[in-house]
Each structure stands twice: as structure tokens, then as C-alpha cells.
C-alpha positions, -999 to +999 in steps of 0.1 A: +380+233-701+343+231-712+316+230-686+279+225-684+255+250-673+220+244-663+196+269-671+161+268-665+134+290-686+103+308-680+080+320-698+086+330-735+116+307-729+133+334-713+161+325-688+155+325-649+193+309-639+221+294-649+237+271-622+269+257-626+274+224-598+315+220-585+332+191-585+357+178-555+386+192-568+367+230-573+355+228-536+392+220-525+409+248-540+377+274-527+385+256-491+346+248-490+334+230-458+307+221-442+313+255-418+329+278-448+303+279-474+311+320-484+334+326-513+343+361-535+335+366-568+348+389-596+339+398-629+361+418-650+370+421-683+344+396-690+360+369-672+345+357-639+370+345-608+356+328-576+383+329-551+384+316-516+366+333-486+385+362-471+379+391-448+376+428-457+362+428-491+337+457-502+313+449-524+314+469-557+291+470-587+297+490-620+268+490-652+272+506-683+232+509-694+221+474-686+257+456-693+279+449-664+313+463-666+325+449-632+315+430-599+333+419-564+309+403-539+306+375-515+281+350-521+273+317-503+273+285-521+245+262-522+244+228-515+220+209-539+209+180-522+188+161-550+225+164-570+247+158-537+267+189-549+274+225-543+263+250-569+266+281-580+239+306-594+255+327-620+244+364-619+221+378-641+239+403-659+266+377-669+243+357-679+230+381-706+268+387-714+276+356-721+244+344-740+241+314-716+206+308-727+222+296-756+255+285-751+250+262-720+285+262-715+313+283-700+352+278-702+366+265-667+403+273-656+416+261-626+444+282-614+464+279-582+439+296-556+407+305-583+383+291-606+384+315-635+352+312-656+354+327-691+324+326-722+329+293-741+337+293-776+336+267-798+370+260-812+383+232-836+413+209-823+446+236-831+466+212-864+494+209-836+470+187-816+458+165-840+468+130-841+486+133-874+507+165-861+516+142-829+526+111-840+553+125-864+567+154-844+569+140-809+588+106-800+563+086-783+571+048-775+538+027-767+545-003-748+514-023-760+508-062-747+482-084-770+483-109-737+487-109-703+518-111-678+540-106-708+560-080-688+550-048-704+559-028-675+592-043-672+599-030-710+586+002-701+608+011-673+639-012-690+633+013-721+624+045-705+656+044-679+679+030-708+668+061-728+675+083-697+707+065-690+719+071-725+713+110-719+679+116-730+650+130-706+622+106-709+583+109-692+567+078-688+531+081-687+504+048-679+466+043-686+468+012-662+452+021-620+478-002-604+504+016-617+527-008-612+554+007-626+562+028-587+560-008-578+585-017-599+611+016-592+600+026-561+607+019-521+572+014-507+564+012-469+531-006-465+507-002-436+470-022-432+454+011-445+480+024-467+508+023-495+537+049-496+564+053-521+594+076-519+602+091-551+639+097-565+636+131-548+630+118-518+593+130-517+569+108-501+542+097-526+506+081-518+485+076-549+444+074-537+413+098-543+434+134-542+458+120-569+463+143-596+475+122-618+468+117-661+433+121-651+438+155-638+463+164-663+439+154-696+412+179-674+431+205-663+465+210-677+484+202-648+486+177-624+516+157-602+545+144-619+568+116-598+605+113-600+614+079-608+653+084-617+672+110-627+658+121-666+629+096-659+600+114-646+564+097-644+526+110-644+504+081-624+467+071-635+444+077-610+410+056-621+392+046-643+382+072-668+344+076-666+344+103-699+363+091-727+350+117-749+371+142-723+403+123-730+396+120-764+392+160-771+423+166-744+446+139-752+462+158-778+466+196-761+485+175-731+503+156-752+517+186-773+526+205-739+551+178-733+566+189-767+602+201-758+603+195-721+609+155-729+631+140-751+609+106-751+576+100-737+567+062-730+536+049-723+524+018-704+493+011-718+467-008-707+441-020-727+416-029-703+407+013-700+394+014-734+409+045-740+438+022-758+425+029-790+424+071-785+462+061-776+474+046-806+463+071-830+489+095-815+518+068-818+537+064-847+556+031-835+546+004-811+563-020-791+547-056-783+557-074-755+546-110-757+560-148-750+568-173-776+536-195-775+502-201-797+478-174-781+506-147-785+511-158-822+477-154-828+473-121-814+504-109-833+488-122-867+455-103-857+474-075-844+496-068-873+465-071-897+446-048-875+472-019-868+490-027-901+530-034-903+537+002-907+525+015-870+546-015-853+584-009-844+592-037-826+579-073-813+599-080-784+600-116-767+602-121-732+601-147-701+620-171-726+628-205-713+644-216-745+618-246-751+611-265-781+576-251-780+591-213-777+621-220-802+592-233-828+570-204-825+600-177-823+608-194-860+572-189-870+571-155-862+606-149-877+588-163-910+556-141-907+578-107-906+602-114-934+603-082-953+579-068-930+600-039-913+592-050-880+628-054-855+624-085-836+648-090-807+666-116-791+639-127-766+646-118-730+654-151-710+631-156-680+663-147-653+662-153-616+682-120-617+653-100-630+634-115-603+657-101-578+660-067-594+623-058-594+622-067-560+653-045-547+632-019-572+660-018-592+665-015-633+689-033-655+712-005-658+717-003-626+729-039-620+764-054-624+754-092-628+768-104-657+740-126-667+718-092-673+744-083-697+727-103-726+695-084-715+711-049-717+722-052-752+686-069-763+672-031-751+702-012-769+696-027-801 
């Protein structure tokens, strides 16, 4: 992960200092508290590693001429009141080795109990991380709505769990910080101050500021996975993405890392987060749930024009009441889609049985209610 270094200069543009500011996650990993501010640094093979404090370390330093070869020492992190962050001053010898006066960046990797820094090298994205490669080699099903309240998460849940029932291993992602999929599929214990979910593999789950969800995965290449059902995993979304550039730079690498681990990736996409357009670049086919009304009709026509017919796999009508108006709009859309290669589903009816299932944290595949047979057929098709 690319991390900025604050460089200060003296006369003749000589470097005075190179400072790294630590995030909350960095501090937790290093076990830094108001009482414990010391850490261990080790420089070896041109790699700088910072560990949590422990007793018994002997200071060591070896140089060859003016070049540092090895360094191991205790240091005390300073607190920068202006930035409200702890900071680390990179030793001068490493500043020279890494030419930080010019580069002003380091490469950071978070490991289990340490921070690992290397000199930063600007690299072009590997071909395997690019949108054209991802969308043609990794089966990604993106559920995108054009209006609200159309059951987008219900479709993501039903498609993901349906594929698992068919024997595939599925990962569901969301870009919605509400993480409604958890409420739909997992039992929850709610108190005044918190909500606890219980995963399919009997783990207690809380979504809060410490959650290592999609944002954490994108930045660090690792994080939490929640088991929803047999062969169905889920990565939650913590909160808004402050830096969309980081998302754009790393999403391809993240998606590529899932290749071979899952047969399908289902995305419960939320356009309100502003990263929807980035994800669309990596998606070959879209499923668009909608209602049979004037607003959906207008939105669908616009979506087809903007995205192109090749990008849309399915238009799926949901919460259908079989009214005269709905029948009229269904026929209108059917006519518009003729010859375009987009699959138009039989509408999913508004059923009390579906609401009951959601209330019970069950999927349509876990019910023997005959009223849901036609809904199952819709998703199978």
C-alpha cells in the first residue's frame, strides 16, 4: 500500500526529516496506548519493520561506509498535537537509502503483528488487475438498482444462496454501509447500544469502527469474512469511502485475489456511495431489479442508453401486484427489449410469504411453502 511521507527540507534542499503518521489501525497493531509508546524497529535487507514493544532487545547498527546495512533499536513514538496522530521519524540513513527527498512515499504492508515498509516503486497495474481482464475471467454478478425500494438486497441474497444450493462457492460483497444482507440472513440480538449478529458458523459479529470490511480489504489485502450459509461468505462495508482514488487503484487487485477461491462474486451495489461507476468497469453483466411503474420504465431506458445492452444481463421485476398499470408497463418494457439480448424475468409477486421469510432470516431455498415455488423458478431461470 502506498503511504505518504512528510518531508522537511533545510538549506540547499537537503532533507531534514521524513515523517510517517500512523492510523488507528496501525496503532492497534503495534499495541500503542497513552502509556506504551515504544516500539521496536528493524532495518534488514532494505526492509524496515516496526514491531510492538517487548523487553530484551539489544540495540544494533552496522554500516558499510555511509550506507546502513542493519539496524535494530527501540524508539518512542511522538504524538503530533496539530494532526492528532502519532508519528514516526524515519532514521536519516534509511532516508538516504530510499531517496525519500525525491520519492516522498513508502510501500506499507500490514502483517499479523508488525508494519513492514519498503522503498516505493511506482508500478503500472498488472494486466490481471485491469477491468477488461477481471470482467472476462471472474464471474461477477452485479445487482444494481435504478430506483429505491425494489428489493435489490433480496435479489442479491436469493441469487447468492441459490448458487450455493446448486453447489457453487459464493462471495457476496456490498457497498452499502447498512449491510442489510446481515439483517436478512442472520439472527440478530439488538440492545440499546449495539447489534450482535450470529453467523452461520456460530461466530458473534458486530459492525462498528473496528470492522475490517471491504474498505479494509481494499487498502490492506486482508480483512473479515462472515459466513452466511454453507458455501456463502460475505464481506461487509464499514462506512463511506473517503478516498475513492485508493478504491479505484486497488479494487482490481482485490477482485483478482478472489480468483480460484470463489466460483461467483455477487455484488449488492449501492450507487449512493459514488464507487458504483468504478465497480461497473469490472462487471461484465448486470442484474437490474425494478418495479413496473413509470419511474422504473424511464430509468431502464436511460440505463440501457448509458450502459449499453451488452452490459445488462437481466431486468428483474419485483414486488409485482398484477395491477392494470403494472401489466401495461411490463408490456412496454418487453417491447423495448425485443432483440436486445436482455433477459426479462417473470415478475416476482409481492407475497406475504417472502416478508415472513425475511423476518425469519431465511432464504427462498429454505422454505417448503408452495407459494414460493414460482419465485424459486424465477431465480432458477
